[in-house]
N, C-alpha and C positions, 0 to 999 in steps of 0.2 A: 564459495563454489558449492553447488549441490553435489553431494557425494554419491559414490557408487552404491552404498548401502541403501540410500533412499530409493534409487531406481530399482534395486533388487526387490525391495519391499513393495514398491508401487510401480510395477512395470507399465509403460505407456503413459505415465504422468507427464504433464507439460511443465512441471516444476513446482515451486513453492511460492506462496504469497505471504509476505511478512508485513504485519501491521504494527505501528508504534502505539504507545499509549496516546490517549487523546489529551490535547491541551485546550483549555477554554479561556475566553476573555472574561473580564470581570462581570459583565452583564449576563454571561452564560447563554448568549445568543449566537456565538460564533465558536467553531471548533476547528482545530488544525490537527491533521494526522499525516504520517509519512507511510507510504505504501511502496513495497518493493516486490517485484516479480523476478524470481531467480529461476532460470532454466539451465539445463545441463551445460557443463563447461563454463565459459566465462560470460554467457548470455544473460541479459536481464535488463530491467529498467527500474528507475526510482522516481517517485512523484511526491510532492507536497500537495495536499488537498485541503482547501478551505471550505467548510460547510457553514451555512447560515440557517438559523431556525426562524421560521415564520409560522405563526399560529402554533400548531403542535407537530410540525413537520420539518425535518432537516433536509436542506436542498444543497446541491453542489453549487458553490459560488465561484470557485476558481481552482484550476488544476495546473501545476507547473512541473514539467518533467525536468529533473535535475541531472540525470545521467542515463546513458544507454550504452550497452555493451553487446 
């Protein structure tokens, strides 16, 4: 839960975005991350995101919401 201290320090904030470390496949052309958006109280969402690299650019390949509150 996003605490009162956070909102005292950042009034009007819509919450926190939390990112995991990045995991890569052996070829280093796919990456997986976990993204969490936490907003006051018990609200928020969590996603797994798969990125694929083509040429020199990372693109969103798939996004899967794993929870919502």
